[in-house]
GUVO-415344 format. One record per residue: x, z, y of N, C-alpha, C in turn. Coordinates in steps of 0.02 Angstrom, whole numbers, plus 50000, padded with zeros to 5 digits. Layout:
N
XZYXZYXZY;...
//
This chain:
489
508194542852855507934548252895507224546652918;506794551652917506104550452938506064549053012;505604544753030505504543053101505244549053140;505444549553203505234555153245504474555553250;504144549853254503414549853259503104553053198;503384551853138503114554953078503184562553082;503744564853107503844572053115503334575053162;503194571353215502704573853264502004574053235;501854569153191501194569253158501114575453116;501634577053077501604583053035501524589253078;501894589553133501844595353178501144596053206;500824590353224500154590753252499644592853200;499674589953140499194591653088499234598953069;499854601653071499924608653057499634612953113;499694610553174499444614353231498694613853239;498394608353215497684607153225497254612653195;497484615353139497084620453106497064626953146;497494627753196497474633853236497264632453308;497114626053323496874624453390496194627653401;496064629953460495474633953473494874630053494;494294633153488493684630553518493704632353592;493424627953633493384629353704492734632953720;492694635253782492054637853808491614631853822;491044632853853490604627253866490924622453916;490614616653927490944611253962490984612254037;490754617754063490814618854135491314624354151;491624627254099492114632554111492784630754081;493314633954107493974632854080494004635254008;494244630953964494294632653893494884637153881;494794642153839495334646753823495404647153746;496014646053720496114646153648495894652853618;495484652453566495274658453530495304657253455;494764654953426494734654153354494964647253331;495164646553267495404640253241494854635253228;495044628853228494594623353212494834620153148;494464620353093494674617053031494754609553042;495274606653012495404599553022494804595353001;494474597252948493934593052921493324592752967;493244597653012492664597753056492844597453130;493464595553144493714595753213493314591253260;493014585953234492664581253277491924580653258;491654586153232490944586253214490504588053273;490764592153319490364594353376490764593753440;490424593653496490774593453560491194599653568;490944605353547491314611653554491964611453515;491954609053453492564608853413493044603553439;492784597853462493214592753491493534595253556;493154599053595493444602253654494014606853635;493944610053577494474614453553495124610653541;495064604753511495654600553501495954598553568;495524596553615495754594753682496094600653716;495814606553708496114612553738496814613853711;496894612553645497554613453615498064608553644;497844602453657498284597453687498484599653757;497984601753797498134603653866498584609853869;498534614053819498944620053817499684618253814;499844612453782500534610553776500814607253839;500414606853891500684604753955501154610053983;501064616253961501464621653986501764625453927;502204629953940502534633553886503214630453872;503614633953835504284631553820504254626853760;504524620853768504524616053712505134617153669;505734616953698506334618253659506804623253693;506804623353761507254627853796506994629053867;507354633053905507124634853972507034628754017;507484623954012507424617954054507104612154017;506804613653960506444608653921505784611753899;505364613053950504724616353938504174611253930;503764610253982503224605453978503284600254033;502704598254060502704593254113503124595554173;503104602054187503484604554245504234603154238;504494603054176505204601754166505374594354179;504914589854159505014582754175505054581854251;504594584954286504574584154359505184587254393;505364593254371505894596854407506584593754394;506694590954335507324587554322507424581754370;506854578554390506894573154440507024576054510;506724581654524506794584754589507524586154606;507894589054559508574591254574509074585454577;508854579454561509314573754564509384570954635;508974573354681508944570454747509354574054800;509134573254862509494575754920509204582254947;508564583554934508224589054968508354595954937;508524595954873508614602254836509344602754813;509594608854812510274610254788510224615154730;510554613654675510544618054617511204621654609;511164627954595511754631854577511954630054505;512514632954482512734631754413512294635954366;511734633054345511244636554306510844631254268;510264632954241509834627954211509714622354261;509674616254237509574610154277510204608054315;510774611454306511364609654343511624602654324;511544600654260511794594154240511334588554265;510694590054274510254585254306510454584454379;510604590054411510834589954481511474585754488;511894585854438512514582054440512414574654422;511794572854406511634565954385512084563854326;512154568554280512594567454222512274570254159;511624568954150511274571954094510844566654060;511164561254036510784555554011511064552553947;511564555653917511854552753856511384553653796;511464549553744510974549353688510884555853650;511384560353652511334566553614511174572553659;511074571453724510974577053769510264579853765;510184586153782509534589453778509014586253824;509214584453885508734581353930508464574853901;508904570753875508694564353845508224565453787;508404570053743507974571253684507304574253703;507304578953751506674581853773506224576753806;506504572853852506104568053890505824562453847;506084561653787505824556853738505334560353690;505554565753661505174569053607504544572353633;504584575653690503984579153715503414574453731;503514568953770502964564353781502684561353717;503124559753669502874556953606502494562153565;502724568353569502344573753537501634574053564;501584573753631500934573953663500524567653647;500844561853648500494555653634500214555653563;500594558453516500354558553447499734563053440;499724568553475499134572853474498534569253506;498674565853561498144562253596497874556553553;498324552953519498094547653474497654550353418;497824556353394497414559453342496724561253370;496704563653432496064564953465495664558553472;495964553253497495614546853506495344544253440;495744544453389495534542053323494964546353295;495034552953301494524557353275493854556553310;493874555853375493254554853413492944548153397;493354542953395493104536253382492764535853314;493044539053264492784538553196492244543753180;492114548353226491614553453214490914550353208;490544552753159489844550453151489354555653177;489614561153205489174566553226489164567653301;489674565353336489684566153409489204561053440;488874563153495488434558553531488854553353568;488544547953589488904542653624489164545353691;488784549553725489004552453788489624556753778;489594560953726490174565253712490784561153693;490674556053653491234551753634491564548553696;491154545853740491424542553799491824547253842;491564553253854491914557953897492564560353865;492564561353800493174563453766493684557753763;493444551753749493904546053746494204544553815;493794545253866494054544053934494634548753949;494564555053930495104559853941495724558053899;495594556053837496144554053793496534548153820;496184543053843496524537153870496934538853932;496664543053975497024544954036497654548954019;497594553653974498164557753955498704553553921;498494548953877498984544653844499354540453895;498984537653943499304533653996499794537854037;499594543954052500034548454091500704549354056;500694550653991501324551853956501724545553944;501394539953934501764533653929502094532053997;501754533854051502064532754116502684536954125;502674543154100503284547254104503844544154063;503684541354006504194538253963504514532153996;504104527754024504394521654054504774523354118;504564528454154504944530754212505624533354192;505654536954137506274540254116506754535654080;506514530654044506944526953998507004519454013;506784517254071506824510154087506994509154160;507214503054175507294501154245506604500654277;506594500354343505954500254378505574493854366;504924494154375504494488254368504714482854417;504874484754477505084480054528505744476554510;506204480254480506874477654466506874472854407;506544474754351506574470554291505984472154245;505424468554252504844469854209504964468154136;505504464454122505654462654052506164467254020;506374472354055506864477054028506544480953970;506944482553917506664486253860506374493053882;505784494453855505444500853867505294504153800;505124510553800504984513953737504434510753696;504424511953630503894509153587503204511653607;502704507653593502004509353607501654510853541;501374516753536500974518753477500264519853499;499804516053469499104516553487498714520953438;499024522553382498704526453330499184531853306;498914537153276499344542253246499654539653182;500224536353189500524532953132501234535253120;501444534853057502134536553040502564530253037;502284524453051502654518253049503044517253114;503704516853111504094516053172503984509253205;503964509153271503844503053308504474501053346;504494494653366505054492153405504964493853478;505494492953517505454493853589504954488853619;504634490853672504194486353710504594483853771;504254481153820504564479553884504204483453939;504514483753997504204487354053503514484354069;503464477754069502814474654084502304476254030;502504475853967502034477453913501794484653919;502254489153936502074496153943501574497054000;501714494054057501254494954114500584491554102;500584485954068499944482854050499524487554006;499864490753959499514495453915499264501553954;499684504153998499494509954038498884508354082;498904502654115498344500754159497704499854118;497764496854059497174495954016496874502753997;497304507453977497064514153960496724517554019;497024517054077496754520454136496114517154161;496074510554155495454507154174494874509454129;495014510054065494494512654020494334519954036;494844523854053494734530854068494284531654129;494414527754181494004528154242493274526454227;493164521554184492484519554168492124524454124;492494528254083492184532654034492144539954057;492614542154097492644549254115492054551354159;491864557554151491364560654195491714563554256;491334565254307491624568754364491684576254351;491364578654298491414585754279491984586554228;492184592654216492704594054167492704601454150;493094603254099493124610154077493434614754130;493914612054166494254615854218494774611354249;495144613854298495604609654335496224607554295;496324610154237496884607754196496684601654154;496044599754157495794594154118495704587954161;495614582354128495544575954162494814574454174;494654571754233494004568854246494104562054280;493584559054305493634552454336494124552354394;494114557654435494554557954493495294558354472;495434562354421496124562854396496354556254368;495924552954330496114546354302496264541454358;495874541554411496014537154468496674539054502;496824545454505497444547654536498054545154497;498034545654431498584543054390498634535554400;498064532154402498054524854412498354523054480;498224527054531498514525754597499274526154595;499534531154560500264531754552500564525754516;500204523454465500444517754425500444511354467;499894510054503499874504154545500384504554601;500544510554624501064511454674501744509054648;501894510754586502514508454555502514500854547;501934498154530501874490954518501844486854582;501754490254639501704486754702501044483054712;500524485154676499864482154683499474486454733;499594485154797499394489754849498644490054861;498294484454853497564484754861497244489154808;497504488654747497234492654692497454499954699;498054501154722498294507954733497864511354786;497694507854839497274510654892496584512454865;496284507954828495614509154801495614515254755;496124515654711496144521254663496274527854699;496704527854749496854534054786496244536654822;495874532154854495264534254889494754536854840;494694533654782494224536054730494424542954705;495074544354705495314550754679495164556454727;495244555354793495144560954839494514560454881;494164554754879493524554154912493534550654979;494124549355007494174545555068494104549555133;493994556155128493924560355187494454565855184;495024564955217495564569955212495344576955230;494914577655279494704584355301494354588255245;494044584655199493654588055146494094590955091;494734588855088495164591255033495784594855058;495874595455123496454598855150496274605855174;496734610555165496624617455186497294620455206;497474619555268498124621755293498234629255285;497694633055286497744640355284498024642855218;497984638755166498214640955099498894638255082;499204634455126499834631155109500384636155092;500384641755125500914646755114500724652055063;500234650455020499984655454971500404655754908;500934651954903501394652554847501334647054795;500874642454803500794636954755500784639554683;500354644354671500324647554606499614647954578;499124645154614498424645754592498084639054596;497914636154539497634629354538496914628954560;496614634554577495934634254605495954632354679;496544631954708496624629854778496264623254789;495924622554845495524616554859495944610254861;496584610854878497014605054884497274602454817;497184606354764497424604254698496904600254662;497074594254641496644590154599496744591754525;497364592554505497534593454434498114598254429;498024603654392498554608654385498554611754316;499064615554302499144618654236499194626154243;498694629854217498704637154222499144640154168;499394646054181499794649654131499404655754107;499584657954047499274664054020499824668653994;499654675053989500164680053973500524678753908;500164676053858500474675053793500954669253792;500984665453846501464659853851502054661653895;502124667853913502594669753965503184673953940;503444672153881504004675853854504664673753885;504674668053919505294665453946505214663854020;505774664254056505774662254126505894654654130;505404650854109505494643554105505134639754159;504694642954196504244639354241504614636554302;504644629954305504974626654362504444623354406;504524623754472505094626354509505074633854524;504514637154507504404643954530504974648754511;505154649054448505644653954425506344652554451;506454646554476507124644654498507194644754573;506664643454609506714642854682506504649154719;506124653554687505884659554720506414665154717;506734666454773507264671454776506994678454789;506334679154792506034685754804505834689054738;505874685354683505624687754619506194688754569;506004691054510506494692154457506574685754416;506784680454449506894674154414507624672154417;507764665754414508454663354413508764662954483;508354661854534508604661554603509204656754608;509124650754580509684646054575509594639754617;509034639354654508884633354692508894634754766;509224630354804509284631054876509034624554909;509004624654975508714619055012509234615955058;509274609355057509734605655100509574606855174;510074608455212509974609855283509684603955320;509874597855301509604591955334508844591355322;508624593355263507914593155248507534598355289;507814604355293507504609655333507404607355405;507884603655431507854601355501507364595755512;507064593055460506564587855468505894590555495;505784597055488505144600055506505154602555578;504594601755611504534604555678504414612155672;504504615655726504414622855726503694624955714;503224620355724502514622055716502204619155653;502604616055611502374613355547502314618955496;501724619855467501624625355419502054624455357;502294618455344502684617155284503424618755293;503624620655353504324622055365504414628255407;504904628055449505044633855491505474638955453;505904642455489506354647255460506184654255485;506124658955438505994665855458505444668955417;505284675155433504774678855396504104675255400;503794674455343503144671255340503174663655343;503764660655348503834653455350504084650955282;504084644255274504234641455208504984641455192;505414642455242506134642855229506414649355256;506914652055221507234658155242507984657455236;508354661555271509074662055260509184666255199;509584663855152509734667755092510114674055111;510604673155153511024678755175511324676655242;511194680255295511464678355361512214677755363;512564680755314513294680355315513554673555292;513124669655260513324662855240513344658355301;513844653955303513894649055357513374643555346;513134640355399512644634955391512874629355346;513524628655337513784623355293513794625455219;513664631855206513644634355137512994632055104;513034629955041512434627355007511914632754997;512094639055002511624644654991511294646955056;511384643255109511134645455174510374645955177;510024640955148509294640855151508984641355081;508434645055078508034645255017507314643755036;506914642154985506214640354997505744645854973;505224647055013504694651754994504054648254970;504104641654959503504637754943503184640154878;503584641254826503314643054761503444650454746;502914653954728502964661054712502944661854636;503444665254608503484665754535503204672354508;502784671654458502604677054413502444673654346;502334677654294502194674754229501494671554226;501104672454279500444669354281500404663854334;500964661854363500964656554413500754649854382;500374645854418500134639454394500584633754419;500574628154384500984622354402500544616854431;500734614054488500374608254514500584601854476;500104597654462500244591054432500104585654483;499494585654510499314581054564498904584854615;499104584254679498694587154733498414581454776;497854582854808497514577854849497954574854904;498384578754937498804575754989499214569754965;499424569854902499794564154875499364557854878;498724558454863498274552654864498184550154936;498144554754983498084552855054498694548755075;499284550855052499894547355071499974540755034;499714540254973499714533754939499264528854977;498684531354999498244527055039498594524655102;498944529155136499294527255198499824522055184;500224523055131500734518155115500434511455096;499894511655056499574505455035499304501555095;498994505055141498734501755201499304498555241;499844502155250500414499655289500704493455257;500774493555191501094487855157500634481755155;499984482855166499524477155170499404474755241;499754477755289499704475555358499184479155399;498844483955370498344487855407498684493955437;499104492855487499504498255514499084503355552;498564501055586498124505855621497794510655572;497554507855516497254512055465497754516755434;498364514355422498884518555393499054524355439;499124522955504499284528155552498734533455556;498114531255552497554535955557497544540655498;497654537955438497654542155378498254546855379;498834544255397499434548355401499344553955451;499054552455508498964557455560498474562855539;497974561055499497494566055475497864571555436;498354569655396498744574555359499224578255405;499574574455446500074577555491499754582655538;499174580955565498834585455612498594591755577;498394591055514498194596855475498774601655464;499364598955457499954602955442500294605555506;500204601955562500554603655624500084602455682;499864607755713499384607155769499654602955826;500324602455831500624598655886500834591655865;500614589455807500794582755783500524577355830;500894571955836500704566255877500654560155831;500134556255839500044550455796500634545555803;500834542855746501414538455743501334532355789;501894530455820501914524355860502364519055828;502604520455767503054515855733502674510055702;503044504855685502744498955652503224496555598;502974491955556503394488755506503724493755459;504364492455443504734496655397504804503755423;504844504555489504904511255517504294515555502;503704512455501503094516155483503104517955409;503304513355367503354514855295503864520455283;504424520155318504934525455311504644532255332;504244532255384503934538455406503464541355353;503104536955321502654539155267503054541855208;503604538655192504024541055137504324547855152;504524548955214504774555555234504224560755230;503624558755250503054563455246502904565255173;503004560555128502914562155056503414567355034;504034566855056504544571755039504364578655067;504124578755129503954585155161503344588355128;502854584355111502234587055083502294589055010;502664585154971502694586054899503354589154877;503694592454922504344595454909504344599754846;504764598154799504874601654735504284601354687;503774597554701503184597454657503254592754598;503474586554612503454581454559504034576654561;504574578354595505144573954599505014567754641;504634568554695504394562854734504974558754764;505514562054784506064558454815506384553754765;506494556154703506774552054649506284546454631;505644548154626505124543354608505114537554658;505134539154722505114533954773505754529654773;506324532854765506954529154765506984524454705;506744526654648506764522354589506284516454596;505664517754616505174512354618505344507254672;505684509454726505834504954782506544502154780;506954504654733507634502154728508084504254785;508014510454808508424512954862508894518454836;509444519754870509924524654847509694531854860;510014536454827509904543654839510554546354867;510604546554933511204548854967511164556354978;511704559754965511724566954976512074568555041;511734572155084511994573855149511964581455158;512084583755219511994590855234512484595255197;512224601055174512654606255145512624606455069;512594600655036512564600454963513174603654931;513054606954876513594609854836514024604254807;513694598954782514044593254754513834587054792;514224585354841514064579754884514554574054874;515174575654857515674570454850515984568854917;516384563654918516734561554978516414555355007;516054556255061515764550655097515294546255055;515044548955000514574545354958514824538254941;515454537754924515744531154909515474528554842;515544521954833515324518854771515684522154712;515314523954661515594527154603515584534754607;515384537454664515334544754671514854547354617;515064552154577514634554554522514004558254545;513974560254608513394563954632512944559854677;513064553454679512694549054724512384543354684;511734542754686511394537254651511354531254698;511684525854679511644519754717510964516454706;510814511454747510184507754738510164504754668;509614505954633509514503354564510064505554516;510334511454529510844514354485510564515254415;510974513854364510744514954295510584522254281;510864526754321510734533854310510034535954333;509644531154358508934532554370508544532654305;508854530654250508494531054186508974533454131;508684536054077509064539154023509204534153967;509704535753928509844531753868509354533753812;509264529353765508824530753708509154535953663;508794541153642509094546453602509394543853537;509964546553519510294544553456509854546353396;509474551753401509024553653346508504548253333;508254545053385507774539653375508114533453347;508704531953371509074526153345509214527053270;509404533153250509544534553180508914534253137;508344536153166507734536753127507314530353125;507384526053175506944520353182507334513953165;507154510553109507524504453089507434498653138;506944499253183506824493853231507244494653295;507624500053299508034501353357508744502853333;509234499453362509934500853342510354502553403;510994503653391511434505953445511484501153503;511334494853492511384490053547510874491353602;510364495353588509854496753638510144500253699;510694503753690511004507353746511564503453780;511674497353758512174493253789511974491653861;512404493053907512254491753977511834496954011;511644502253976511234507554006511674512554042;
//
């Protein structure tokens, strides 16, 4: 059987002939006319067209409603936690923490989609590197974007298919492909993968410009933001702090805008968004956009996502991110439901339409990474000041933290959940990187009995269900990987 990577190469080469030229380098590129393969890297405009085609695949349906683009990777993580409740609908098996076997759709999507993207990006990097017609400046800016994007998708792979960096850096990780090749590679290790990711991102930061085609593209700030997330996982707090500050500029007031928080999280031109994915009408044949189509009960979507009552109660009455009632971020689904019913609360955070945009990274995440990094390095005064800058922006009655030690770090982690609710699976991300359990409380539909050991809906600390098994299709196709790879997973 042919290797999956070879199949992805064929898919990309077929798609390259219809990838569009972008607009000029200061405007958002929109797919229009085709770029012939033979001249794809002759000019900056045609190379931008290839890049635009790659960015287009961040959104849209990849194989099914719950296997779309980056938003599906993020939302599958979101529903595994405590803050969100899923009805029996799309993502229900992720919610049950039972969607990780080698032949399951989630496992195949979470492997195949990042590799599909990586193969396109490797083709971009190779084409730009070998071009004899692009200027050195154009090459550097294009390569910087390519390295950052490749690192981003490899980070998704190692998060999904390996134990955490903290738990076991020698645990097997997905294969690393540096070139658009049909030759199957062996598994790497978590450390090898993170070394490669950091190397790519370090190059990206040095090569990228601060300008870009639009907010769906990578620039120096976005590369630093991805690097901050990676260093956060690795526990390299001084480097995480530096990268986070470089990503948002170090002045919280300059990137926060409380007045837009309740605008529906559907427009990536919002000042608080660093990196987002816009949608277009021709990509909107399916109700696939997560979390918007699933959590917005005011629209013609799935209306299958509810909010844990314990999470709702974390917010003060004056916090713009919470509150119950008209014009607030939470509502009662139906007053006839009892508070113990899982359908009691719904969220108004995301507004769904076929043109709604997806957040990938927002500036507040960088502010909170800086706060956590400072706290873990012993600079508690600095951590409290940064944390308070965000809290005060969100709640006029906020009071600066008086906690210290682990209590301060816990407060920052709770603030991450409150600020990044349903955006990127932050609760799952934090539990995995820190080796903490995911306990289900409140009015969950599937909570189990007292969260006892072995409960199918409760992720214990460092639970194997924090990562997926290697797809059977890859095992069958790749002679360097056999069935033993899933032993103990």
